[in-house]
N, C-alpha and C positions, 0 to 999 in steps of 0.2 A: 443199528438196523439200518439198512440202506432205502435209501430215497430214491424216489420214479426223479427226482431234479439231479440225483449224483450219477443215474444212466444216464439223464440227457446231459448233463455234463462230461459224463466217457466218450461220449459219442462228440459230442462240439468237439474234446479235445484231439481224435483222430482226423477233424474233418479242417485242421488244420496245418496238415500234412497234405491230404486229401480234400479238392473240394466240390460237393459233393448237393449240386442244385435244386436239391430239395429242402419243406420243412421238419427238420428232423423233429422238432418239440412236438408239433403235429402227428408225425408218425406214433412216437411212445403213446403220446397219449388216444389215437383211435386204438389202438393194440391193448389197453388199460379199457377200451368201451366195447369194441364193437371187434373182432378179428374176419369178418367175414370174407373182407376185400382183400385180404392177405392169404400168403400160400402155409397150410401147416405142417411141423412137423412135430410130432411128439408133442412137448410141452413147449416149442420153438412157435413163435409167427414171424414169419419171412419174410422182408424187403425189400427186392431185385432193384434196381437202379445203374447208373451211369452217372463217372464222374463227371470235370469237364473236360476231361481230355475223349473221352467214350471211353475208357475204361471199363467192367463189370465191378460192383459194387455193392455186397452183400449183406445185409445188417438184417441178424438173427436175434429174436429179442424171447427172452424166456418168460412164460409166464403161467400164472396160474389161476386157479377160479376161486377167488375169494363172495364173502355175502349169503346173504339167507338165499331161500325161496322166491320172494317178492320183489327185492335189488339184490342182481349179484355183478362181478366186475371181474377184471379178469387184471392179477397187480404184477405189474411189470419190475422182478429182479433179476433181471440179467443180460447183458448183450455181447454176443461174438460180432465182429464186424471184418469183414473177407478185403482188400482191396487193394489194387498194382500203386507200388510208389518207385516210380522210377524206371519204372519196366520190367518190377518185381513183386511178386507177390507176399503179401503181407497180414499175420492176424492180429488182430486185437480185442483183446480180453477183459469183463470187468462186472462184475468184483472175483478180485483173488486175494482172501487172503492170509495166505503163506505160502510156504516152497520155495522159495526165491532169496539168495544171497544177493548182495553189491557184488562185483563182478568185473575185469575188463573185459569189453567188447571190441573185437575187433572189425567190424562188419563198419566196412563205411558208411553205407545206410542206413542200419539203427543206429550209428551217431548221429547221421544230419536227423535223423526223426528228435534225436534226445535233445536236441539243441531247439525243434522246430515246438515241444510240446515242458521243454524246461524239464525231463524226465533224468531218470537216472540211469546208466548201464548197469543189468544187473543176469544172474541166472535163474531161471525159474523149471518147477520141474512140472511138466504138463503131464497128461495120457502118451506122449508119443515121447518120453524122456526128458534129460535136461538140456535147455538149450540157451542160449543168448536174447536177451530180450532188455529193453528201454521197459524201468517200469517208473507209475507216474501216480501220486499217491490224489485218491478226489475221498471225501469224508474219510471214513475209517477202514476203507477199501481203497485196491490197487487196480489202476489199467498195467497189462502189459502189453504189449506189443511187440511178436516175435514174428520170423521169416515163414512162410503155409511151405 
């Protein structure tokens, strides 16, 4: 079972790499209550901000409507986060439950990110194919960071 705290922890893990001067927990909490202040794209609510260097950061939270007619809320059950690190574009995805294997990664930026989040180099199968990545277990699932 994926918990809201796991999604928040995944986002905080990414903020070890890119500093975002916003309260991530508050954003995730608001997305679970009311997304009127957010942009929508299908089952995603989108929050756009910048990092402390002025680079764009986009957080896409996957949500689904829950509850009864009297009281309903939106469950946040995943995230994608696009960011720049040392001038390179990256994408963080959580949760990933499989489709990856531990492997050697030659990318110096990914290896640097691996050190910052205590992750492991891996190869992950995504919609775009198999790509080198960094995997970090959070709860029962994995946070995966790849080049965008």
